[in-house]
BALOKE-76996 format. One record per residue: residue in one letter; z, y, x of N, C-alpha, C, O in turn. Coordinates in steps of 0.02 Angstrom, whole numbers, padded with zeros to 5 digits, always signed. Last residue first. Example, Ala and Ser with C-alpha at 12.3 -4.5 7.8 and 13.67 -1.06 7.14 Angstrom:
2
S+00354-00112+00642+00357-00053+00684+00394+00002+00645+00402+00057+00670/A+00390-00284+00660+00390-00225+00615+00390-00165+00660+00423-00166+00712/
//
This chain:
213
X+03889-00784-00388+03843-00737-00419+03803-00696-00370+03762-00654-00391/X+03974-00867-00314+03926-00898-00360+03874-00849-00384+03818-00870-00399/X+04076-00846-00226+04009-00827-00204+03955-00851-00252+03896-00854-00233/X+04191-00894-00286+04187-00823-00269+04117-00801-00251+04101-00742-00259/X+04165-01033-00298+04173-00991-00358+04162-00917-00341+04129-00882-00379/X+04160-01077-00166+04103-01089-00210+04106-01043-00271+04054-01018-00294/X+04290-01041-00124+04231-01009-00094+04170-01017-00139+04133-00969-00149/X+04365-01128-00206+04375-01056-00209+04314-01019-00182+04290-00972-00214/X+04327-01251-00158+04310-01234-00227+04315-01158-00238+04276-01128-00274/X+04385-01238-00031+04312-01247-00037+04289-01228-00108+04239-01195-00116/X+04520-01232-00068+04489-01175-00033+04413-01178-00038+04380-01127-00048/X+04534-01361-00120+04542-01303-00165+04512-01240-00133+04481-01199-00168/X+04518-01432-00002+04470-01442-00057+04474-01384-00106+04422-01360-00130/X+04631-01388+00065+04566-01369+00090+04511-01380+00038+04463-01341+00035/X+04731-01451-00012+04728-01378-00007+04660-01354+00017+04635-01304-00009/X+04702-01585+00013+04693-01558-00054+04690-01483-00055+04652-01453-00093/X+04737-01589+00149+04668-01603+00128+04655-01574+00059+04603-01543+00047/X+04875-01561+00139+04831-01518+00179+04758-01527+00158+04722-01478+00150/X+04918-01667+00056+04929-01597+00036+04881-01551+00073+04851-01507+00043/X+04883-01777+00135+04852-01768+00069+04859-01696+00044+04813-01668+00014/X+04968-01758+00243+04895-01756+00253+04859-01745+00187+04810-01708+00184/X+05091-01774+00176+05074-01711+00207+05000-01705+00219+04971-01652+00207/X+05078-01909+00141+05084-01858+00088+05067-01790+00115+05032-01750+00083/X+05077-01977+00262+05016-01975+00222+05018-01922+00166+04967-01895+00148/X+05206-01875+00332+05160-01931+00337+05097-01923+00296+05067-01869+00294/X+05301-01773+00213+05286-01802+00278+05233-01856+00273+05215-01880+00218/X+05390-01647+00146+05326-01682+00136+05303-01708+00204+05287-01668+00248/X+05508-01590+00183+05506-01622+00118+05442-01661+00106+05439-01704+00061/X+05485-01543+00312+05547-01578+00298+05543-01618+00233+05570-01673+00228/X+05367-01473+00302+05366-01537+00339+05429-01578+00324+05427-01639+00323/X+05414-01361+00228+05360-01404+00202+05362-01472+00235+05359-01524+00201/X+05512-01306+00311+05529-01329+00244+05478-01378+00217+05495-01429+00187/X+05436-01273+00425+05492-01320+00429+05511-01348+00362+05525-01408+00356/X+05340-01180+00374+05321-01245+00402+05378-01296+00402+05369-01353+00381/X+05365-01054+00334+05376-01107+00284+05363-01177+00311+05374-01227+00277/X+05329-00983+00445+05399-00982+00425+05415-01037+00375+05471-01062+00372/X+05193-01001+00441+05231-01033+00495+05305-01035+00478+05339-01083+00495/X+05164-00920+00330+05150-00992+00328+05189-01030+00381+05214-01084+00368/X+05203-00794+00378+05234-00823+00319+05224-00898+00315+05271-00935+00299/X+05117-00782+00487+05189-00780+00498+05227-00810+00439+05276-00845+00447/X+04993-00786+00420+05010-00837+00469+05086-00839+00480+05115-00893+00482/X+05002-00669+00342+04994-00734+00310+05015-00791+00357+05049-00838+00337/X+05008-00573+00443+05065-00581+00398+05062-00648+00362+05114-00681+00354/X+04880-00591+00494+04938-00605+00536+05000-00614+00494+05041-00658+00508/X+04799-00547+00389+04797-00618+00409+04856-00637+00453+04881-00693+00449/X+04832-00409+00392+04847-00450+00334+04849-00525+00351+04894-00561+00330/X+04787-00374+00523+04856-00362+00502+04875-00407+00443+04928-00438+00444/X+04651-00409+00519+04696-00441+00567+04768-00433+00546+04807-00481+00551/X+04608-00320+00417+04603-00392+00407+04649-00429+00455+04683-00476+00434/X+04628-00195+00479+04665-00212+00418+04665-00288+00407+04717-00317+00391/X+04535-00208+00584+04606-00196+00599+04649-00216+00539+04700-00249+00547/X+04416-00223+00512+04439-00278+00554+04514-00270+00571+04551-00319+00571/X+04405-00095+00455+04416-00154+00412+04442-00212+00453+04486-00249+00429/X+04380-00020+00568+04442-00009+00531+04457-00068+00486+04515-00088+00478/X+04253-00071+00597+04308-00084+00644+04376-00072+00611+04423-00109+00623/X+04180-00020+00490+04188-00092+00497+04245-00110+00544+04280-00159+00532/X+04184+00116+00521+04218+00091+00461+04229+00016+00464+04282-00009+00444/X+04109+00111+00641+04176+00139+00640+04215+00113+00580+04272+00091+00586/X+03987+00055+00602+04028+00021+00652+04100+00046+00651+04146+00006+00659/X+03944+00153+00509+03953+00083+00488+03998+00045+00537+04042+00008+00516/X+03934+00267+00591+03981+00265+00534+03996+00194+00513+04053+00176+00499/X+03833+00227+00679+03899+00245+00704+03951+00242+00649+04006+00216+00659/X+03726+00208+00590+03751+00152+00630+03821+00166+00655+03865+00122+00654/X+03706+00338+00536+03729+00283+00493+03757+00224+00533+03807+00194+00512/X+03770+00478+00623+03722+00424+00623+03748+00366+00580+03806+00348+00586/X+03853+00596+00511+03837+00566+00576+03786+00511+00568+03761+00498+00513/X+03847+00677+00393+03902+00681+00440+03885+00653+00509+03901+00684+00559/X+03759+00665+00290+03758+00729+00326+03813+00734+00379+03825+00788+00407/X+03783+00540+00233+03722+00550+00271+03720+00615+00311+03683+00620+00361/X+03930+00455+00241+03904+00521+00221+03843+00537+00263+03849+00546+00324/X+03999+00305+00175+03960+00339+00227+03930+00403+00200+03907+00405+00143/X+04055+00233+00076+04100+00276+00114+04064+00312+00171+04096+00346+00211/X+03956+00155+00025+03989+00200-00022+04037+00248+00014+04058+00298-00015/X+03914+00070+00130+03874+00129+00112+03909+00178+00066+03894+00238+00067/X+04022-00032+00130+04015+00019+00182+03973+00080+00161+03995+00136+00172/X+04004-00118+00015+04059-00070+00021+04046-00015+00071+04058+00044+00056/X+03889-00200+00018+03907-00165-00043+03956-00108-00032+03952-00056-00064/X+03882-00250+00148+03823-00218+00120+03842-00175+00059+03814-00121+00050/X+04010-00306+00164+03988-00251+00207+03928-00214+00177+03925-00152+00180/X+04010-00405+00060+04063-00354+00066+04038-00294+00106+04044-00237+00084/X+03903-00486+00090+03901-00447+00029+03952-00390+00033+03938-00334+00012/X+03953-00545+00208+03892-00505+00210+03888-00459+00149+03871-00400+00156/X+04064-00613+00156+04074-00561+00206+04013-00516+00211+04020-00455+00218/X+04006-00708+00074+04044-00654+00042+04056-00597+00091+04058-00539+00070/X+03953-00809+00147+03910-00752+00133+03945-00695+00098+03918-00640+00092/X+04018-00896+00269+04044-00865+00209+04003-00803+00192+04016-00749+00219/X+03991-00946+00391+03960-00980+00334+03988-00955+00268+03982-00988+00216/X+04069-00872+00473+03997-00862+00479+03960-00895+00421+03905-00874+00403/X+04192-00928+00439+04177-00860+00416+04103-00844+00423+04076-00805+00384/X+04183-01057+00494+04195-01049+00423+04178-00980+00398+04151-00972+00343/X+04166-01026+00630+04112-01059+00592+04121-01048+00517+04073-01033+00482/X+04292-00966+00660+04229-00931+00671+04173-00960+00628+04138-00924+00593/X+04381-01070+00627+04386-01005+00594+04322-00965+00600+04300-00933+00552/X+04335-01167+00716+04332-01180+00644+04337-01115+00605+04301-01106+00555/X+04362-01106+00838+04292-01119+00820+04285-01134+00745+04234-01116+00715/X+04503-01103+00831+04464-01041+00839+04392-01051+00816+04365-01011+00779/X+04529-01239+00825+04546-01198+00768+04509-01131+00770+04487-01105+00719/X+04485-01278+00954+04454-01306+00894+04468-01264+00832+04423-01254+00791/X+04573-01208+01034+04501-01192+01038+04465-01218+00975+04421-01184+00948/X+04689-01275+00998+04684-01203+00984+04610-01181+00985+04588-01142+00943/X+04662-01401+01047+04668-01393+00974+04664-01319+00955+04637-01303+00902/X+04657-01373+01185+04599-01401+01151+04603-01391+01075+04553-01373+01044/X+04785-01328+01216+04728-01282+01221+04667-01307+01183+04631-01269+01153/X+04900-01394+01090+04873-01387+01158+04811-01342+01156+04788-01321+01103/X+05037-01335+00989+04968-01358+00996+04942-01348+01067+04961-01299+01100/X+05205-01391+01029+05156-01341+01011+05086-01368+01020+05076-01418+01055/X+05312-01513+00955+05269-01492+01010+05218-01441+00987+05192-01446+00931/X+05376-01549+00841+05417-01532+00900+05375-01507+00958+05404-01481+01006/X+05290-01589+00743+05324-01525+00734+05364-01504+00795+05384-01446+00799/X+05133-01652+00762+05202-01660+00786+05238-01593+00783+05218-01546+00817/X+05029-01663+00617+05046-01632+00681+05119-01643+00698+05162-01644+00654/X+04976-01820+00551+05011-01756+00543+05032-01729+00611+05049-01767+00656/X+04817-01887+00602+04890-01892+00594+04920-01823+00585+04893-01774+00610/X+04665-01862+00508+04706-01850+00567+04780-01862+00552+04803-01849+00497/X+04608-01880+00382+04603-01934+00430+04650-01925+00489+04673-01974+00518/X+04632-01759+00316+04655-01822+00286+04657-01878+00337+04703-01920+00336/X+04567-01668+00397+04640-01662+00388+04669-01726+00359+04725-01746+00377/X+04435-01711+00378+04465-01714+00444+04541-01712+00440+04576-01749+00475/X+04418-01677+00244+04413-01747+00264+04445-01758+00333+04479-01808+00344/X+04430-01538+00258+04477-01574+00215+04477-01648+00234+04531-01679+00239/X+04320-01509+00336+04386-01496+00364+04440-01533+00323+04489-01557+00351/X+04222-01542+00242+04227-01582+00303+04295-01572+00336+04325-01619+00361/X+04245-01438+00154+04257-01507+00131+04262-01555+00191+04301-01602+00190/X+04203-01333+00234+04273-01337+00214+04291-01406+00189+04346-01431+00202/X+04067-01365+00242+04107-01362+00303+04181-01367+00286+04218-01402+00321/X+04027-01352+00110+04026-01418+00140+04068-01420+00205+04100-01470+00220/X+04039-01212+00098+04079-01257+00055+04083-01326+00086+04137-01355+00089/X+03945-01169+00193+04015-01152+00200+04061-01197+00159+04114-01218+00182/X+03830-01220+00136+03849-01244+00202+03922-01228+00215+03958-01269+00244/X+03825-01144+00021+03842-01215+00014+03858-01247+00081+03896-01295+00084/X+03795-01016+00081+03852-01026+00036+03873-01100+00034+03932-01116+00043/X+03676-01036+00149+03737-01018+00187+03799-01032+00145+03849-01058+00170/X+03596-01065+00036+03602-01112+00091+03665-01099+00132+03702-01146+00147/X+03605-00949-00039+03634-01011-00066+03642-01064-00012+03689-01104-00014/X+03536-00861+00046+03606-00848+00028+03640-00912+00004+03696-00927+00024/X+03412-00921+00041+03447-00918+00105+03521-00905+00093+03564-00936+00126/X+03377-00905-00092+03383-00973-00066+03421-00974+00000+03457-01022+00014/X+03368-00764-00106+03423-00801-00138+03432-00871-00111+03488-00896-00106/X+03336-00647+00005+03311-00714-00011+03367-00756-00040+03409-00782-00003/X+03406-00532+00025+03339-00526-00003+03310-00593-00024+03265-00596-00066/X+03522-00563+00089+03527-00546+00018+03458-00541-00015+03453-00545-00076/X+03474-00589+00218+03512-00641+00182+03512-00627+00107+03505-00673+00066/X+03420-00465+00249+03376-00524+00246+03410-00579+00206+03377-00612+00165/X+03529-00384+00258+03484-00374+00201+03435-00432+00193+03412-00446+00138/X+03591-00408+00376+03614-00447+00318+03570-00437+00257+03574-00476+00209/X+03536-00317+00465+03513-00386+00467+03534-00427+00406+03499-00474+00387/X+03575-00185+00484+03531-00201+00428+03507-00272+00425+03461-00288+00387/X+03670-00157+00576+03600-00154+00599+03551-00174+00545+03491-00179+00558/X+03782-00177+00499+03771-00110+00527+03699-00102+00551+03670-00048+00546/X+03774-00314+00475+03765-00268+00420+03749-00198+00445+03707-00163+00416/X+03801-00362+00605+03738-00378+00573+03723-00331+00515+03666-00309+00507/X+03932-00314+00620+03879-00288+00664+03810-00302+00633+03766-00259+00635/X+03993-00392+00519+03996-00319+00518+03941-00288+00560+03906-00242+00538/X+03972-00524+00559+03943-00500+00496+03941-00424+00494+03893-00395+00469/X+04049-00518+00678+03977-00534+00680+03942-00510+00617+03889-00479+00621/X+04176-00492+00626+04144-00443+00670+04069-00455+00675+04030-00407+00677/X+04203-00610+00557+04196-00547+00520+04160-00495+00561+04117-00458+00536/X+04212-00695+00670+04161-00706+00619+04149-00644+00577+04091-00627+00563/X+04323-00640+00732+04259-00637+00766+04202-00649+00717+04150-00616+00721/X+04419-00672+00634+04405-00602+00650+04338-00595+00685+04300-00549+00671/X+04421-00812+00638+04401-00778+00576+04381-00706+00590+04332-00681+00563/X+04470-00830+00769+04403-00853+00750+04378-00819+00688+04320-00799+00685/X+04597-00771+00757+04550-00745+00806+04478-00766+00789+04432-00727+00794/X+04656-00854+00661+04644-00783+00645+04592-00754+00693+04549-00715+00672/X+04669-00972+00736+04623-00971+00679+04606-00899+00659+04549-00884+00642/X+04766-00928+00824+04702-00950+00851+04649-00950+00795+04592-00930+00807/X+04869-00907+00733+04839-00849+00765+04773-00867+00800+04728-00825+00805/X+04898-01040+00697+04875-00992+00647+04841-00932+00679+04790-00909+00654/X+04944-01092+00818+04882-01119+00789+04854-01070+00737+04793-01060+00734/X+05062-01017+00826+05010-01009+00877+04943-01035+00852+04892-01003+00863/X+05135-01062+00708+05114-00992+00718+05056-00985+00768+05007-00951+00753/X+05086-01224+00637+05128-01174+00668+05095-01108+00682+05035-01099+00669/X+05024-01324+00566+05023-01328+00639+05062-01274+00674+05070-01277+00735/X+05042-01309+00426+05034-01375+00454+05043-01379+00529+05066-01429+00555/X+05056-01173+00406+05107-01218+00379+05103-01287+00412+05154-01319+00425/X+04939-01125+00467+05004-01104+00492+05060-01151+00468+05106-01166+00506/X+04839-01187+00388+04843-01200+00460+04912-01183+00487+04942-01222+00524/X+04868-01132+00261+04872-01204+00272+04878-01221+00346+04918-01265+00365/X+04842-00997+00286+04909-01018+00265+04919-01092+00277+04972-01114+00299/X+04706-01002+00315+04753-00981+00367+04824-01002+00349+04862-01022+00393/X+04654-01043+00190+04646-01085+00249+04696-01067+00303+04727-01111+00333/X+04688-00934+00104+04711-01002+00091+04708-01046+00152+04755-01083+00166/X+04622-00826+00166+04694-00824+00156+04722-00895+00147+04772-00914+00177/X+04488-00866+00159+04520-00855+00224+04596-00859+00218+04629-00890+00259/X+04468-00873+00015+04463-00932+00059+04498-00924+00126+04533-00968+00149/X+04593-00766-00065+04525-00789-00051+04526-00848-00003+04580-00870+00017/X+04686-00642-00154+04680-00711-00129+04607-00732-00121+04565-00719-00164/X+04684-00478-00093+04663-00521-00148+04655-00592-00122+04620-00603-00072/X+04705-00411+00021+04765-00439-00011+04748-00481-00072+04791-00516-00099/X+04578-00364+00050+04607-00415+00094+04668-00448+00063+04683-00506+00077/X+04565-00268-00053+04520-00325-00050+04550-00381-00008+04547-00440-00027/X+04666-00179-00019+04670-00213-00083+04624-00275-00084+04643-00327-00111/X+04615-00137+00105+04681-00170+00101+04688-00209+00036+04712-00265+00036/X+04497-00075+00070+04493-00138+00108+04560-00175+00108+04562-00236+00111/X+04551+00036-00003+04504-00010-00033+04503-00077+00004+04507-00130-00028/X+04631+00101+00092+04661+00076+00030+04616+00023-00001+04640-00030-00023/X+04533+00135+00186+04588+00091+00205+04623+00061+00144+04641+00002+00144/X+04456+00224+00107+04427+00162+00133+04481+00112+00152+04476+00053+00135/X+04545+00329+00081+04520+00288+00026+04490+00222+00049+04497+00171+00016/X+04563+00369+00222+04618+00343+00182+04593+00303+00121+04618+00248+00110/X+04428+00408+00257+04465+00357+00294+04521+00327+00251+04525+00266+00245/X+04360+00511+00200+04348+00445+00171+04392+00391+00203+04394+00335+00179/X+04388+00626+00271+04412+00622+00201+04402+00553+00170+04433+00538+00119/X+04323+00618+00393+04394+00603+00389+04420+00594+00318+04469+00558+00307/X+04171+00538+00409+04203+00593+00373+04277+00577+00366+04294+00526+00335/X+04164+00465+00574+04154+00463+00502+04187+00524+00471+04227+00558+00504/X+04186+00506+00704+04129+00462+00692+04113+00454+00617+04057+00437+00599/X+04222+00679+00731+04243+00615+00702+04182+00571+00691+04130+00596+00670/X+04175+00799+00770+04190+00752+00824+04213+00684+00797+04222+00636+00835/X+04163+00875+00657+04101+00854+00691+04113+00802+00745+04068+00765+00764/X+04288+00914+00619+04258+00856+00586+04197+00830+00622+04180+00771+00618/X+04396+00957+00756+04342+00972+00709+04309+00909+00681+04303+00859+00716/X+04568+00916+00758+04502+00902+00787+04448+00918+00736+04452+00896+00679/
//
């Protein structure tokens, strides 16, 4: 197919996929939270969380493509507000995990809990300014001004990133769900709640550290 029909320069696709794969494989808040959800509540719950995280990433991607995230980066106080709101949200999730009874390992999550996990994943990612920085910093380096419309290129590359993110996050969920039986077998009751809450506190600290600069 002639290059003119591609939404982006074909020569940048492989380097872009390698770059975003390495970024997604780097441990971060999303990875830690999804692993905790899958270990604590199982595969279906983990995939509900992945769906919310992915929608949150998509919102940031579209905002970056239309230049809206530049507002966030132009005002440090706004960036810090979103950053600390994300940290506080994760700490609230930790408190919630501590207060809630441990999930019943014999029953799957109901629709209400799946919806809640989806919304938590969405909210957590919308309050993660690292996603905005990622799109603003990375996408332009793979866009070619003489190839196509910047908006088309940004959306195409951003969509490729979403595919990679879903793949990586799905592997994390499958791994976490696979470890669920072992974790619950050896860690039960209040200890399990403490482990889940403590893990979320670490994820919150992770987010605060990664977005500090």
